[in-house]
DSSP file (Angstrom, degrees, kcal/mol; ACC not computed):
  #  RESIDUE AA STRUCTURE BP1 BP2  ACC     N-H-->O    O-->H-N    N-H-->O    O-->H-N    TCO  KAPPA ALPHA  PHI   PSI    X-CA   Y-CA   Z-CA
    1    1 A M              0   0    0      0, 0.0     0, 0.0     0, 0.0     0, 0.0   0.000 360.0 360.0 360.0 134.2    3.5   22.5  -15.6
    2    2 A I        -     0   0    0      1,-0.1     5,-0.0     2,-0.0     0, 0.0  -0.587 360.0-114.3 -77.9 132.4    4.9   19.1  -14.9
    3    3 A P    >>  -     0   0    0      0, 0.0     4,-0.9     0, 0.0     3,-0.9  -0.248  19.1-118.2 -67.0 156.8    4.2   16.5  -17.6
    4    4 A L  H 3> S+     0   0    0      1,-0.2     4,-2.1     2,-0.2     3,-0.4   0.859 109.0  63.3 -62.8 -37.6    2.0   13.5  -16.8
    5    5 A Y  H 3> S+     0   0    0      1,-0.2     4,-2.3     2,-0.2    -1,-0.2   0.757  95.2  60.3 -67.3 -22.1    4.7   10.9  -17.5
    6    6 A W  H <> S+     0   0    0     -3,-0.9     4,-2.3     2,-0.2    -1,-0.2   0.920 107.3  45.6 -66.5 -42.6    6.8   12.2  -14.6
    7    7 A Y  H  X S+     0   0    0     -4,-0.9     4,-2.6    -3,-0.4    -2,-0.2   0.908 113.0  50.4 -65.3 -40.0    3.9   11.4  -12.2
    8    8 A L  H  X S+     0   0    0     -4,-2.1     4,-2.5     2,-0.2    -2,-0.2   0.879 110.2  50.0 -67.0 -36.3    3.5    8.1  -13.8
    9    9 A L  H  X S+     0   0    0     -4,-2.3     4,-2.5     2,-0.2    -1,-0.2   0.911 111.3  48.8 -66.1 -41.8    7.2    7.3  -13.5
   10   10 A L  H  X S+     0   0    0     -4,-2.3     4,-2.5     2,-0.2    -2,-0.2   0.925 113.2  47.0 -61.9 -44.4    7.1    8.3   -9.8
   11   11 A A  H  X S+     0   0    0     -4,-2.6     4,-2.6     2,-0.2    -2,-0.2   0.896 112.1  50.4 -65.9 -39.6    4.1    6.1   -9.2
   12   12 A A  H  X S+     0   0    0     -4,-2.5     4,-2.5     2,-0.2    -1,-0.2   0.904 110.9  48.9 -65.0 -40.0    5.7    3.2  -11.1
   13   13 A A  H  X S+     0   0    0     -4,-2.5     4,-2.3     2,-0.2    -2,-0.2   0.925 113.0  47.2 -64.7 -44.5    8.9    3.5   -9.1
   14   14 A L  H  X S+     0   0    0     -4,-2.5     4,-2.4     1,-0.2    -2,-0.2   0.915 112.5  50.1 -61.8 -42.9    6.9    3.6   -5.8
   15   15 A F  H  X S+     0   0    0     -4,-2.6     4,-2.6     1,-0.2    -2,-0.2   0.915 110.6  48.8 -63.4 -42.5    4.8    0.6   -6.9
   16   16 A C  H  X S+     0   0    0     -4,-2.5     4,-2.5     2,-0.2    -1,-0.2   0.890 110.6  50.7 -64.9 -38.8    7.9   -1.4   -7.8
   17   17 A I  H  X S+     0   0    0     -4,-2.3     4,-2.3     2,-0.2    -1,-0.2   0.904 111.4  49.6 -64.4 -39.9    9.6   -0.5   -4.5
   18   18 A G  H  X S+     0   0    0     -4,-2.4     4,-2.3     2,-0.2    -2,-0.2   0.905 110.5  48.5 -64.8 -42.5    6.4   -1.7   -2.7
   19   19 A V  H  X S+     0   0    0     -4,-2.6     4,-2.6     2,-0.2     5,-0.2   0.912 111.8  49.8 -63.5 -42.2    6.3   -4.9   -4.7
   20   20 A Y  H  X S+     0   0    0     -4,-2.5     4,-2.3     1,-0.2     5,-0.3   0.909 110.6  50.9 -62.2 -40.8    9.9   -5.6   -3.9
   21   21 A G  H  X S+     0   0    0     -4,-2.3     4,-1.4     1,-0.2    -2,-0.2   0.892 112.3  45.9 -63.5 -39.9    9.2   -4.8   -0.2
   22   22 A V  H  < S+     0   0    0     -4,-2.3    -2,-0.2     1,-0.2    -1,-0.2   0.913 118.5  41.3 -69.0 -42.0    6.3   -7.3   -0.1
   23   23 A L  H  < S+     0   0    0     -4,-2.6    -2,-0.2     1,-0.2    -1,-0.2   0.776 121.2  38.8 -79.9 -26.0    8.1  -10.1   -1.9
   24   24 A S  H  < S+     0   0    0     -4,-2.3     2,-0.2    -5,-0.2    -1,-0.2   0.690  93.9  91.7-100.6 -18.9   11.5   -9.7   -0.2
   25   25 A R     <  -     0   0    0     -4,-1.4    -4,-0.0    -5,-0.3    68,-0.0  -0.492  45.0-172.3 -80.3 145.0   10.6   -9.0    3.4
   26   26 A R        +     0   0    0     -2,-0.2    68,-4.5    68,-0.1     2,-0.4   0.564  65.7  89.7-103.1 -16.8   10.2  -11.7    6.0
   27   27 A N  B  > S-A   93   0A   0     66,-0.2     4,-1.7     1,-0.1    66,-0.2  -0.660  73.1-141.8 -84.5 133.8    8.8   -9.3    8.6
   28   28 A A  H  > S+     0   0    0     64,-2.4     4,-2.0    -2,-0.4    -1,-0.1   0.848 102.2  54.3 -65.6 -34.7    5.0   -8.9    8.6
   29   29 A V  H  > S+     0   0    0      1,-0.2     4,-2.0     2,-0.2    -1,-0.2   0.890 107.2  51.2 -67.2 -38.3    5.3   -5.2    9.4
   30   30 A G  H  > S+     0   0    0      2,-0.2     4,-1.9     1,-0.2    -2,-0.2   0.865 108.0  52.5 -64.4 -36.2    7.6   -4.7    6.4
   31   31 A I  H  X S+     0   0    0     -4,-1.7     4,-1.9     2,-0.2    -2,-0.2   0.907 108.3  50.3 -66.2 -41.2    5.1   -6.5    4.2
   32   32 A L  H  X S+     0   0    0     -4,-2.0     4,-2.0     1,-0.2    -2,-0.2   0.881 108.8  52.4 -63.9 -37.6    2.4   -4.1    5.4
   33   33 A M  H  X S+     0   0    0     -4,-2.0     4,-1.9     1,-0.2    -1,-0.2   0.873 107.3  52.6 -66.5 -35.8    4.6   -1.1    4.6
   34   34 A G  H  X S+     0   0    0     -4,-1.9     4,-1.9     2,-0.2    -1,-0.2   0.887 108.0  50.5 -64.3 -39.3    5.2   -2.4    1.1
   35   35 A I  H  X S+     0   0    0     -4,-1.9     4,-2.2     1,-0.2    -2,-0.2   0.895 108.3  53.0 -65.2 -39.3    1.4   -2.7    0.6
   36   36 A E  H  X S+     0   0    0     -4,-2.0     4,-2.1     1,-0.2    -2,-0.2   0.890 107.0  52.3 -63.9 -38.7    1.0    0.9    1.8
   37   37 A L  H  X S+     0   0    0     -4,-1.9     4,-1.9     1,-0.2    -1,-0.2   0.910 108.9  50.2 -62.8 -41.3    3.6    2.1   -0.7
   38   38 A M  H  X S+     0   0    0     -4,-1.9     4,-1.7     1,-0.2    -2,-0.2   0.897 109.9  49.9 -64.8 -39.2    1.7    0.3   -3.5
   39   39 A L  H  X S+     0   0    0     -4,-2.2     4,-1.9     1,-0.2    -1,-0.2   0.873 109.0  52.2 -67.0 -36.0   -1.5    2.0   -2.4
   40   40 A N  H  X S+     0   0    0     -4,-2.1     4,-2.0     2,-0.2    -1,-0.2   0.852 106.4  54.1 -68.1 -33.6    0.2    5.4   -2.4
   41   41 A A  H  X S+     0   0    0     -4,-1.9     4,-1.9     2,-0.2    -1,-0.2   0.891 107.2  51.0 -64.5 -38.7    1.4    4.8   -5.9
   42   42 A V  H  X S+     0   0    0     -4,-1.7     4,-2.5     1,-0.2    -2,-0.2   0.891 107.5  53.6 -64.5 -39.2   -2.2    4.1   -7.0
   43   43 A N  H  X S+     0   0    0     -4,-1.9     4,-2.5     1,-0.2     5,-0.2   0.901 106.0  52.6 -62.1 -40.9   -3.2    7.4   -5.3
   44   44 A I  H  X S+     0   0    0     -4,-2.0     4,-2.5     1,-0.2    -1,-0.2   0.907 110.4  48.3 -61.6 -41.4   -0.6    9.3   -7.3
   45   45 A N  H  X S+     0   0    0     -4,-1.9     4,-2.6     2,-0.2     5,-0.3   0.919 110.0  51.5 -65.0 -43.5   -2.0    7.8  -10.5
   46   46 A F  H  X S+     0   0    0     -4,-2.5     4,-2.1     1,-0.2    -2,-0.2   0.947 115.2  41.5 -55.4 -50.6   -5.6    8.6   -9.6
   47   47 A I  H  X S+     0   0    0     -4,-2.5     4,-2.3    13,-0.2    -2,-0.2   0.891 114.6  50.7 -70.5 -39.1   -4.8   12.3   -8.9
   48   48 A A  H  X S+     0   0    0     -4,-2.5     4,-2.1    -5,-0.2     5,-0.2   0.941 113.4  44.6 -64.9 -46.5   -2.5   12.7  -11.9
   49   49 A F  H  X>S+     0   0    0     -4,-2.6     4,-2.5     1,-0.2     5,-0.5   0.890 113.4  51.3 -65.8 -37.3   -5.0   11.3  -14.4
   50   50 A S  H  X5S+     0   0    0     -4,-2.1     4,-0.9    -5,-0.3    -1,-0.2   0.902 111.0  48.6 -64.3 -39.6   -7.8   13.3  -12.8
   51   51 A R  H  <5S+     0   0    0     -4,-2.3    -2,-0.2     1,-0.2    -1,-0.2   0.870 119.5  36.9 -69.3 -36.3   -5.7   16.5  -13.1
   52   52 A Y  H  <5S+     0   0    0     -4,-2.1    -2,-0.2    -5,-0.2    -1,-0.2   0.773 124.8  35.7 -90.8 -26.0   -4.7   15.9  -16.7
   53   53 A I  H  <5S+     0   0    0     -4,-2.5    -3,-0.2    -5,-0.2    -2,-0.1   0.920 137.0   5.7 -93.4 -53.5   -7.9   14.4  -18.1
   54   54 A T    ><< +     0   0    0     -4,-0.9     3,-0.7    -5,-0.5     5,-0.3  -0.707  64.8 169.8-131.9  82.0  -10.7   16.2  -16.3
   55   55 A P  T 3  S+     0   0    0      0, 0.0    -1,-0.1     0, 0.0    -4,-0.1   0.739  76.1  60.1 -68.9 -21.1   -9.3   18.9  -14.1
   56   56 A A  T 3  S+     0   0    0     -6,-0.0     2,-0.2     2,-0.0    -5,-0.1   0.813  98.1  67.7 -76.2 -28.8  -12.7   20.4  -13.3
   57   57 A L  S <  S-     0   0    0     -3,-0.7     3,-0.2    -7,-0.2     4,-0.1  -0.579  71.5-146.2 -90.6 155.0  -14.0   17.2  -11.7
   58   58 A L     >  +     0   0    0     -2,-0.2     4,-2.2     1,-0.2     5,-0.2  -0.082  58.9 122.0-108.3  32.8  -12.6   15.9   -8.4
   59   59 A T  H  > S+     0   0    0     -5,-0.3     4,-2.3     1,-0.2     5,-0.2   0.900  74.7  48.3 -65.9 -41.2  -13.0   12.2   -9.3
   60   60 A G  H  > S+     0   0    0     -3,-0.2     4,-2.2     2,-0.2   -13,-0.2   0.897 112.3  48.7 -66.1 -39.9   -9.4   11.3   -8.8
   61   61 A Q  H  > S+     0   0    0      2,-0.2     4,-2.0     1,-0.2    -1,-0.2   0.888 111.9  49.0 -67.9 -38.9   -9.2   13.1   -5.5
   62   62 A I  H  X S+     0   0    0     -4,-2.2     4,-2.0     2,-0.2    -2,-0.2   0.905 111.6  49.2 -67.1 -40.4  -12.3   11.4   -4.2
   63   63 A A  H  X S+     0   0    0     -4,-2.3     4,-2.3     1,-0.2    -2,-0.2   0.900 110.2  52.0 -63.8 -39.9  -11.0    8.0   -5.3
   64   64 A A  H  X S+     0   0    0     -4,-2.2     4,-2.5     2,-0.2    -2,-0.2   0.875 106.7  52.8 -65.1 -36.5   -7.7    8.7   -3.5
   65   65 A I  H  X S+     0   0    0     -4,-2.0     4,-2.2     2,-0.2    -1,-0.2   0.904 109.4  49.5 -65.4 -40.1   -9.6    9.6   -0.3
   66   66 A F  H  X S+     0   0    0     -4,-2.0     4,-2.5     2,-0.2    -2,-0.2   0.910 111.2  49.0 -63.3 -41.0  -11.4    6.3   -0.5
   67   67 A V  H  X S+     0   0    0     -4,-2.3     4,-2.5     2,-0.2    -2,-0.2   0.894 110.2  51.0 -66.3 -38.8   -8.1    4.5   -1.0
   68   68 A I  H  X S+     0   0    0     -4,-2.5     4,-2.1     2,-0.2    -1,-0.2   0.900 110.8  49.4 -64.1 -39.8   -6.5    6.3    2.0
   69   69 A T  H  X S+     0   0    0     -4,-2.2     4,-2.0     2,-0.2    -2,-0.2   0.923 112.7  46.1 -64.5 -44.2   -9.5    5.3    4.1
   70   70 A I  H  X S+     0   0    0     -4,-2.5     4,-2.5     1,-0.2    -2,-0.2   0.879 111.4  53.0 -66.0 -37.3   -9.2    1.7    3.1
   71   71 A A  H  X S+     0   0    0     -4,-2.5     4,-2.5     2,-0.2    -2,-0.2   0.882 107.9  50.7 -65.2 -38.2   -5.4    1.8    3.7
   72   72 A A  H  X S+     0   0    0     -4,-2.1     4,-2.2     2,-0.2    -2,-0.2   0.919 112.4  46.1 -65.4 -42.7   -5.9    3.1    7.2
   73   73 A A  H  X S+     0   0    0     -4,-2.0     4,-2.6     2,-0.2     5,-0.3   0.898 112.7  51.0 -65.7 -39.8   -8.4    0.4    7.9
   74   74 A E  H  X S+     0   0    0     -4,-2.5     4,-2.8     1,-0.2     5,-0.2   0.899 110.3  49.3 -63.4 -41.1   -6.0   -2.2    6.4
   75   75 A A  H  X S+     0   0    0     -4,-2.5     4,-2.6     2,-0.2     5,-0.2   0.912 112.5  47.7 -65.9 -41.9   -3.1   -0.9    8.5
   76   76 A A  H  X S+     0   0    0     -4,-2.2     4,-1.9     2,-0.2    -2,-0.2   0.944 117.3  40.8 -65.0 -47.8   -5.2   -1.1   11.7
   77   77 A V  H  X S+     0   0    0     -4,-2.6     4,-2.3     2,-0.2    -2,-0.2   0.910 116.1  51.3 -67.9 -41.4   -6.5   -4.6   11.1
   78   78 A G  H  X S+     0   0    0     -4,-2.8     4,-2.4    -5,-0.3    -2,-0.2   0.922 111.3  46.4 -61.9 -45.3   -3.1   -5.8    9.8
   79   79 A L  H  X S+     0   0    0     -4,-2.6     4,-2.5    -5,-0.2    -1,-0.2   0.867 110.5  53.7 -66.7 -35.0   -1.3   -4.5   12.8
   80   80 A A  H  X S+     0   0    0     -4,-1.9     4,-2.2    -5,-0.2    -1,-0.2   0.907 110.4  47.1 -64.0 -40.3   -3.9   -6.0   15.1
   81   81 A I  H  X S+     0   0    0     -4,-2.3     4,-2.5     2,-0.2    -2,-0.2   0.910 111.7  50.6 -65.5 -42.0   -3.4   -9.4   13.5
   82   82 A V  H  X S+     0   0    0     -4,-2.4     4,-2.5     1,-0.2    -2,-0.2   0.911 111.0  48.6 -62.9 -42.2    0.4   -9.0   13.7
   83   83 A I  H  X S+     0   0    0     -4,-2.5     4,-2.1     2,-0.2    -1,-0.2   0.902 111.5  49.9 -65.6 -40.2    0.2   -8.2   17.4
   84   84 A A  H  X S+     0   0    0     -4,-2.2     4,-1.5     2,-0.2    -2,-0.2   0.905 112.8  46.4 -64.9 -41.1   -2.1  -11.1   18.0
   85   85 A I  H  X S+     0   0    0     -4,-2.5     4,-2.9     1,-0.2     5,-0.4   0.891 110.5  53.4 -67.7 -38.3    0.2  -13.5   16.2
   86   86 A Y  H  X S+     0   0    0     -4,-2.5     4,-2.2     1,-0.2    -2,-0.2   0.892 107.9  51.0 -63.1 -38.4    3.2  -12.0   18.1
   87   87 A R  H  < S+     0   0    0     -4,-2.1    -1,-0.2     1,-0.2    -2,-0.2   0.848 118.7  36.3 -68.6 -32.8    1.5  -12.7   21.4
   88   88 A S  H  < S+     0   0    0     -4,-1.5    -2,-0.2    -5,-0.1    -1,-0.2   0.805 133.7  23.2 -89.8 -29.7    0.8  -16.3   20.5
   89   89 A R  H  < S-     0   0    0     -4,-2.9    -3,-0.2     2,-0.2    -2,-0.2   0.568  89.7-131.1-112.8 -12.5    3.9  -17.2   18.5
   90   90 A D  S  < S+     0   0    0     -4,-2.2     2,-0.3    -5,-0.4    -4,-0.2   0.801  78.5  85.3  60.9  30.9    6.6  -14.7   19.8
   91   91 A T        -     0   0    0     -6,-0.4    -2,-0.2    -9,-0.1    -1,-0.2  -0.985  54.2-166.6-154.7 149.8    7.5  -13.9   16.2
   92   92 A V        +     0   0    0     -2,-0.3   -64,-2.4    -3,-0.1     2,-0.5   0.100  52.2 129.3-117.4  17.2    6.3  -11.6   13.3
   93   93 A N  B >>  -A   27   0A   0    -66,-0.2     3,-1.0     1,-0.2     4,-0.5  -0.622  55.1-146.6 -74.8 122.0    8.4  -13.5   10.8
   94   94 A A  T 34 S+     0   0    0    -68,-4.5     3,-0.5    -2,-0.5    -1,-0.2   0.767  95.3  58.1 -65.3 -25.7    6.1  -14.4    7.9
   95   95 A D  T 34 S+     0   0    0    -69,-0.3    -1,-0.3     1,-0.2   -68,-0.1   0.786 106.3  48.2 -72.9 -26.8    7.9  -17.7    7.2
   96   96 A E  T <4 S+     0   0    0     -3,-1.0     2,-1.0     1,-0.0    -1,-0.2   0.471  84.0 100.2 -95.4  -1.8    7.3  -19.0   10.7
   97   97 A I     <  +     0   0    0     -4,-0.5     3,-0.1    -3,-0.5    -1,-0.0  -0.749  35.1 149.5 -88.8 106.8    3.6  -18.2   10.8
   98   98 A D    >   +     0   0    0     -2,-1.0     3,-1.0     1,-0.1    -1,-0.1  -0.238  15.3 133.4-130.5  43.7    1.8  -21.5   10.1
   99   99 A L  T 3  S+     0   0    0      1,-0.2    -1,-0.1     3,-0.1    -2,-0.0   0.760  73.7  52.2 -68.8 -25.0   -1.4  -21.2   12.1
  100  100 A M  T 3  S+     0   0    0     -3,-0.1    -1,-0.2     2,-0.0     2,-0.1   0.476  88.1 101.3 -92.3  -1.9   -3.5  -22.4    9.1
  101  101 A K    <         0   0    0     -3,-1.0    -3,-0.1     1,-0.1     0, 0.0  -0.459 360.0 360.0 -79.8 157.0   -1.5  -25.6    8.5
  102  102 A W              0   0    0     -2,-0.1    -1,-0.1     0, 0.0    -3,-0.1   0.459 360.0 360.0 -74.5 360.0   -2.7  -29.0    9.8
């Protein structure tokens, strides 16, 4: 049986890669991919803690399904916004998107 801390290390590594992707990317699609990595790290934590604390209950798996559903909706809405901005500005560079400025 794999120890819990291996799962936590994997989730921490994925989360850190996602944070790095969000903070270092200038491309809006890259930022969305970083957010997806962070959400997947959270799913690993939910399932690992559920498996080790209460293996008879499916609370971690149900929470992970909700997070996957929210991530899918976030990806769809985020990509729709990126496509709309690309059509109006001809760029998906996060530094050049200044639609809310005066």
